[in-house]
C-alpha positions in Angstrom: -62.4 -70.9 -49.5 -61.2 -73.7 -48.0 -58.4 -73.6 -50.3 -57.6 -70.4 -48.3 -58.3 -71.5 -44.8 -55.9 -74.1 -45.1 -53.0 -71.2 -46.1 -54.0 -69.2 -43.7 -54.1 -71.6 -40.6 -51.6 -73.8 -42.2 -49.2 -74.6 -38.8 -52.4 -75.1 -37.1 -53.9 -78.1 -39.1 -50.6 -79.8 -39.9 -50.3 -80.3 -36.0 -54.0 -81.0 -35.1 -55.9 -82.2 -38.1 -55.0 -86.1 -39.1 -57.0 -85.3 -42.8 -53.9 -83.5 -43.8 -52.0 -86.2 -43.8 -54.2 -87.8 -46.4 -54.0 -85.0 -48.9 -53.5 -86.7 -52.2 -50.5 -85.7 -54.1 -51.6 -83.0 -56.1 -52.7 -80.7 -53.1 -49.6 -82.0 -51.0 -47.4 -80.4 -54.5 -50.0 -77.1 -54.6 -49.5 -76.5 -51.0 -45.5 -76.6 -50.7 -45.3 -74.4 -54.3 -47.7 -71.6 -52.6 -46.2 -68.4 -51.6 -48.8 -67.5 -49.2 -48.6 -70.5 -46.7 -49.0 -68.7 -43.2 -45.6 -69.8 -41.7 -43.2 -68.2 -39.3 -40.4 -70.6 -40.8 -39.7 -72.6 -43.6 -38.9 -75.1 -40.9 -42.7 -76.1 -40.4 -43.1 -76.7 -44.0 -40.3 -79.3 -44.3 -41.9 -80.7 -40.8 -45.2 -81.3 -42.4 -43.6 -82.9 -45.5 -42.0 -85.6 -43.5 -45.4 -86.1 -41.5 -47.0 -86.7 -45.2 -44.2 -88.7 -46.2 -44.0 -90.9 -43.1 -48.1 -91.3 -43.5 -47.5 -93.8 -46.6 -44.2 -95.0 -47.5 -45.1 -95.9 -50.6 -45.1 -92.0 -51.2 -40.8 -91.7 -50.7 -40.6 -94.0 -54.0 -43.4 -92.0 -55.6 -42.8 -88.6 -54.9 -40.2 -87.8 -52.7 -37.4 -86.2 -54.7 -40.5 -83.9 -56.5 -41.9 -82.6 -53.3 -38.4 -82.3 -51.6 -37.7 -79.8 -54.3 -40.5 -77.3 -53.2 -38.8 -77.0 -49.9 -36.9 -74.0 -49.5 -34.3 -75.2 -48.0 -31.5 -72.4 -48.5 -33.9 -70.3 -46.3 -34.1 -73.2 -43.3 -31.3 -72.4 -40.1 -28.0 -73.7 -41.1 -28.2 -75.8 -37.8 -31.3 -77.0 -38.3 -30.5 -78.3 -41.8 -27.2 -80.0 -40.7 -28.5 -81.4 -37.8 -32.3 -82.9 -39.1 -31.8 -82.6 -42.7 -28.1 -83.4 -43.8 -28.4 -86.2 -41.5 -31.7 -87.9 -42.3 -31.1 -91.3 -43.7 -34.5 -90.7 -46.0 -32.8 -88.6 -48.4 -28.7 -90.5 -48.5 -29.8 -92.8 -51.7 -31.6 -90.4 -53.8 -29.0 -88.3 -55.8 -32.0 -85.0 -56.4 -32.3 -84.9 -53.0 -28.4 -84.9 -51.9 -27.5 -82.0 -54.7 -30.6 -80.0 -53.1 -29.0 -80.2 -49.7 -25.5 -79.2 -51.2 -27.2 -76.4 -52.9 -28.6 -75.3 -49.6 -25.2 -75.9 -47.7 -23.3 -73.6 -50.5 -26.1 -70.6 -49.8 -25.2 -70.8 -46.3 -21.2 -71.1 -46.7 -21.1 -68.3 -49.3 -23.3 -65.5 -48.4 -21.2 -63.1 -50.8 -22.6 -65.3 -53.8 -26.2 -65.7 -53.1 -27.3 -63.1 -55.9 -26.3 -65.8 -58.2 -27.6 -68.6 -56.4 -31.2 -67.1 -56.7 -34.3 -69.3 -57.3 -37.6 -70.1 -56.3 -36.0 -71.9 -53.4 -33.8 -68.6 -52.3 -37.3 -66.8 -52.4 -39.0 -66.5 -48.8 -42.5 -67.1 -48.7 -44.6 -64.1 -47.6 -45.6 -65.3 -44.4 -41.8 -65.7 -43.3 -41.1 -61.9 -44.0 -42.0 -60.7 -40.7 -43.8 -57.5 -40.6 -43.2 -53.4 -41.1 -44.4 -51.0 -38.8 -44.9 -47.5 -39.7 -45.2 -44.4 -37.1 -44.1 -41.1 -36.4 -44.2 -38.5 -39.0 -46.4 -35.5 -39.1 -49.6 -35.6 -40.9 -51.8 -32.7 -42.4 -52.4 -31.3 -38.8 -50.2 -32.7 -36.2 -47.7 -35.9 -35.3 -49.4 -38.9 -36.4 -50.1 -40.9 -33.8 -51.3 -44.3 -35.4 -48.9 -47.1 -35.7 -49.5 -49.2 -38.7 -48.3 -53.0 -39.5 -47.8 -54.4 -43.0 -48.9 -57.8 -43.8 -46.7 -58.9 -46.9 -49.4 -62.0 -47.4 -52.1 -60.1 -47.7 -50.3 -56.7 -49.1 -52.3 -54.5 -46.4 -52.0 -52.1 -43.3 -53.9 -51.9 -40.3 -53.7 -49.9 -37.7 -52.5 -51.6 -34.6 -52.4 -48.9 -31.9 -52.1 -45.5 -30.8 -49.2 -43.3 -29.9 -49.6 -40.2 -27.6 -46.1 -39.1 -27.9 -45.6 -35.3 -29.6 -42.2 -36.3 -30.6 -41.3 -35.5 -34.3 -38.5 -35.4 -36.3 -36.8 -38.1 -34.2 -34.4 -41.2 -35.8 -35.3 -44.6 -34.8 -33.5 -47.5 -35.2 -33.7 -51.6 -34.6 -30.4 -53.2 -32.4 -30.9 -56.7 -32.1 -34.0 -57.1 -29.8 -34.4 -53.6 -29.3 -35.7 -50.5 -30.6 -34.3 -47.0 -30.0 -36.3 -43.7 -30.5 -33.4 -40.5 -30.3 -33.6 -37.3 -30.1 -36.2 -35.1 -31.9 -38.5 -32.2 -31.0 -41.5 -31.5 -29.0 -43.2 -28.4 -30.1 -40.3 -25.4 -30.6 -37.9 -27.7 -27.9 -35.4 -29.9 -29.5 -34.8 -33.4 -27.2 -31.6 -35.3 -26.0 -33.7 -38.0 -25.1 -34.2 -41.6 -25.9 -36.3 -44.4 -25.6 -35.6 -47.9 -25.7 -38.3 -50.8 -26.5 -37.2 -54.4 -25.3 -38.8 -56.8 -27.7 -38.2 -59.8 -25.3 -39.5 -57.8 -22.1 -42.0 -56.0 -24.0 -41.3 -52.9 -21.8 -40.3 -49.2 -22.7 -37.4 -47.7 -20.3 -35.8 -44.5 -20.7 -32.1 -44.6 -21.5 -29.5 -41.9 -20.6 -29.8 -38.7 -22.8 -27.3 -38.0 -25.2 -25.1 -35.4 -25.0 -26.6 -32.8 -27.4 -30.0 -31.8 -27.9 -30.9 -33.1 -31.6 -33.5 -33.0 -34.4 -33.4 -34.2 -38.1 -30.6 -36.4 -37.1 -29.4 -40.0 -38.5 -28.5 -43.0 -36.3 -26.9 -46.3 -37.4 -25.2 -49.1 -35.6 -21.6 -50.7 -36.1 -21.6 -54.3 -34.0 -22.9 -53.5 -30.6 -22.5 -49.4 -30.2 -25.1 -46.7 -31.7 -23.9 -43.8 -33.4 -25.9 -40.5 -33.4 -25.0 -38.5 -36.6 -25.3 -34.7 -37.1 -28.9 -33.0 -36.4 -29.8 -29.3 -35.8 -30.1 -28.6 -31.8 -32.2 -25.8 -32.1 -29.7 -23.1 -32.8 -27.0 -24.3 -35.0 -26.8 -26.8 -37.4 -24.4 -30.0 -36.1 -21.1 -32.0 -37.1 -20.9 -33.5 -34.0 -21.4 -37.5 -33.7 -21.8 -39.5 -30.6 -21.7 -43.1 -29.5 -24.1 -45.3 -27.5 -22.6 -48.1 -25.9 -25.6 -50.6 -24.7 -23.0 -52.3 -22.2 -22.2 -49.6 -20.4 -25.2 -47.3 -21.1 -23.0 -44.1 -21.7 -22.8 -41.9 -24.8 -19.2 -40.6 -25.7 -18.5 -38.1 -28.5 -16.6 -39.5 -31.3 -15.0 -37.5 -34.3 -16.6 -35.1 -35.7 -17.8 -34.8 -39.5 -15.9 -32.8 -42.1 -19.5 -31.0 -42.7 -22.3 -30.1 -40.1 -25.4 -31.0 -41.8 -28.9 -32.0 -40.9 -32.2 -33.7 -42.5 -29.1 -36.3 -43.6 -29.7 -39.7 -44.4 -27.2 -42.7 -42.6 -26.6 -46.1 -42.9 -24.0 -48.9 -42.5 -21.9 -50.3 -45.0 -18.9 -52.6 -44.5 -18.4 -51.6 -40.9 -18.5 -48.2 -42.0 -21.2 -45.0 -40.8 -21.7 -43.1 -44.3 -23.6 -39.7 -43.7 -25.3 -38.8 -46.9 -26.3 -35.5 -48.3 -28.4 -33.4 -45.8 -28.5 -29.7 -45.7 -26.3 -27.1 -44.3 -27.0 -23.1 -43.5 -27.5 -22.3 -47.1 -28.0 -25.3 -49.3 -29.3 -28.9 -49.7 -25.7 -31.4 -50.3 -24.4 -33.9 -52.5 -21.4 -34.7 -50.2 -21.1 -38.3 -48.6 -18.4 -38.7 -45.8 -18.0 -42.3 -43.7 -16.7 -42.9 -40.3 -14.1 -45.8 -39.4 -14.6 -46.5 -35.9 -11.1 -48.4 -36.0 -9.4 -45.1 -37.0 -12.2 -42.0 -35.2 -11.5 -40.6 -38.2 -14.0 -39.3 -41.3 -13.1 -39.4 -44.8 -14.8 -38.2 -47.8 -15.7 -40.1 -51.1 -17.4 -39.2 -54.2 -20.4 -37.1 -54.1 -24.0 -37.7 -55.2 -25.0 -37.2 -58.8 -27.6 -34.9 -57.0 -28.1 -32.7 -54.2 -30.6 -34.4 -51.5 -31.9 -32.8 -48.2 -34.3 -35.1 -46.2 -33.1 -38.3 -48.4 -33.8 -41.4 -47.9 -30.5 -43.8 -47.5 -30.3 -47.7 -46.5 -27.6 -50.3 -47.2 -28.3 -53.7 -49.3 -25.7 -56.3 -50.2 -22.7 -54.6 -51.0 -24.1 -51.1 -52.3 -25.6 -47.8 -50.4 -29.0 -46.6 -52.0 -30.1 -42.7 -51.5 -33.8 -42.3 -52.3 -35.8 -39.1 -53.5 -34.7 -36.0 -51.2 -35.1 -32.3 -52.8 -32.3 -29.7 -53.9 -32.5 -26.3 -52.7 -31.4 -23.8 -55.4 -29.2 -21.1 -53.9 -30.2 -18.8 -56.8 -34.0 -18.1 -55.5 -34.3 -20.5 -52.9 -36.7 -22.7 -55.0 -37.2 -26.9 -54.0 -36.6 -29.2 -56.9 -37.8 -32.7 -55.6 -36.3 -35.8 -56.7 -38.2 -39.0 -58.2 -35.0 -41.2 -58.4 -32.4 -42.7 -56.4 -29.0 -43.3 -56.5 -26.7 -46.5 -55.7 -22.9 -46.1 -54.5 -20.2 -48.8 -55.3 -17.9 -48.8 -52.6 -15.5 -50.7 -54.8 -15.1 -48.2 -57.5 -16.8 -45.0 -55.5 -19.0 -44.2 -57.9 -22.5 -43.6 -57.6 -25.2 -44.4 -61.0 -28.9 -43.2 -60.9 -31.6 -45.8 -60.1 -34.9 -45.7 -62.2 -37.2 -43.4 -61.1 -40.4 -44.0 -59.2 -44.0 -42.5 -59.1 -43.2 -38.9 -58.2 -41.0 -36.2 -57.0 -40.9 -36.7 -53.0 -38.6 -36.2 -49.6 -38.8 -37.3 -46.2 -39.7 -40.8 -46.9 -39.6 -43.9 -44.3 -37.1 -46.8 -45.8 -36.8 -50.1 -44.9 -34.8 -53.2 -46.6 -36.9 -56.8 -46.7 -35.5 -59.5 -48.8 -33.3 -57.6 -51.3 -36.3 -54.9 -51.8 -36.3 -51.3 -50.3 -39.6 -50.2 -49.2 -40.4 -46.4 -49.0 -43.6 -45.0 -47.3 -45.0 -41.4 -47.3 -43.2 -38.5 -47.7 -44.3 -35.1 -49.0 -44.4 -33.6 -53.0 -46.3 -30.6 -51.6 -48.7 -32.5 -49.8 -48.8 -35.5 -47.4 -48.3 -38.5 -49.0 -49.4 -42.1 -48.0 -48.3 -43.9 -50.7 -45.9 -47.0 -50.3 -43.7 -48.1 -53.4 -40.8 -51.2 -53.5 -37.7 -51.1 -55.5 -36.3 -54.8 -56.9 -32.5 -53.9 -56.3 -32.0 -56.7 -58.9 -34.8 -55.7 -61.8 -34.2 -52.2 -60.9 -37.8 -51.8 -60.9 -40.2 -50.2 -58.6 -43.9 -51.6 -58.0 -46.8 -50.1 -56.3 -48.2 -51.3 -52.9 -50.8 -51.0 -50.7 -51.3 -47.4 -49.2 -50.6 -46.3 -45.3 -53.9 -45.4 -43.7 -52.6 -42.1 -43.0 -50.4 -39.9 -44.4 -47.0 -38.9 -43.2 -44.0 -37.2 -43.7 -41.0 -38.2 -41.9 -42.0 -41.8 -40.6 -40.0 -44.2 -39.2 -40.4 -47.9 -41.0 -39.1 -50.6 -39.4 -38.6 -54.1 -40.4 -39.3 -56.9 -37.8 -38.3 -60.5 -38.8 -40.6 -63.7 -37.2 -37.8 -64.3 -35.1 -38.5 -61.2 -32.8 -41.7 -61.1 -32.7 -44.9 -60.8 -34.8 -46.4 -57.7 -33.0 -44.6 -54.6 -31.3 -47.1 -55.3 -28.9 -46.8 -52.1 -27.4 -45.9 -48.7 -28.5 -47.0 -45.9 -26.6 -44.9 -43.1 -24.8 -47.1 -40.7 -23.4 -43.8 -39.9 -20.9 -41.0 -39.9 -24.1 -40.6 -36.5 -24.3 -38.7 -36.2 -20.6 -35.6 -34.6 -22.1 -33.1 -35.5 -19.4 -34.4 -38.7 -17.4 -32.0 -41.7 -16.8 -34.3 -43.4 -14.4 -35.6 -46.8 -16.3 -39.6 -46.9 -15.7 -42.4 -49.6 -16.8 -45.0 -47.9 -18.8 -48.9 -48.8 -19.0 -49.7 -49.1 -22.4 -52.0 -50.5 -24.8 -51.5 -53.7 -25.9 -51.5 -54.6 -30.0 -53.6 -57.2 -31.5 
């Protein structure tokens, strides 16, 4: 329809089509209120609104405050807000406009209070959320080689490209404008190599290898350094932890964990790295410990309510979330998979159960977007391709579109629009060289 075309091509239309400026008030109001405008940032919506107003100065008297309230000012960059909106003479004599600007300023100045300030103006339009990328993991027969991209506007997954690496059971993390893929296995061979993708230069390099070969490890970062935690080296379960400094490109050991573990979850909360659950030699774990980089010490905190190996862990706002996983019963070695998760509050050192999702499953990919947890794939005695999202404020799960490929242990990465709309390249034909430290540019298939 024409309406959908306008939504899909909004940024182009407002720049190149003078007919946009002649839209009647009702149509302009409908546009500004829509969640489905296809824009990279709220600044584009604001500038379209100003252009429309300027086209007919009578609109300032009739529609200024009503339409201005539809601009999601709290989501506009703070510098843009202060430089171009707060100082704009158009809004000086309108008390409602001034209140909306103050509301946006407070949102930026008091991030700890944002949950209590939630309105439609603090809810991002779908297109500004960026995209989710899912890759890696094991499907029915082998390592999955498709790379899939999720569009929040359409709730659809599409295959963007293919990944010809044989690496599995690795850990993956985005650190600023780079993607790090660490360790894993190539068949029966455990790897210590890392691959680094630069979103700015669109080039893959092989980084310095870790000091220890690891698979089923966890990774996290505090500030600049990246930490590789636990895992298995092919012979023994590891309690060792090493830190990678992007400035010096060197790995160094830090203090070891109290408990050796693999298939653990790792996340960072309040400048501490948490190692959550996992598995030791004989059983699954519910024990949690955290690392303080300032003291170089691991300390234990409250254990989870349930044992969880192959658990998906993230931090969101001021809490830690552990989702799914399984418990290995010591008595008969049978497995109980979980269809729920737990939330950890560091202020009271306590875990509480959250509501259940669709089915018990383990080895999920997980990411946080706009205070919602997204989980993909997993295993429940068969390979899964479903995606669900959890609203941390309502404590409710909702089903989303399924992946095109069933995946166990996939990596799910959120890319905001500020980095890139597309990974552009993601193929690692040389990704299994175990000890090379030479940087190289790889010839890769361009993602659409």
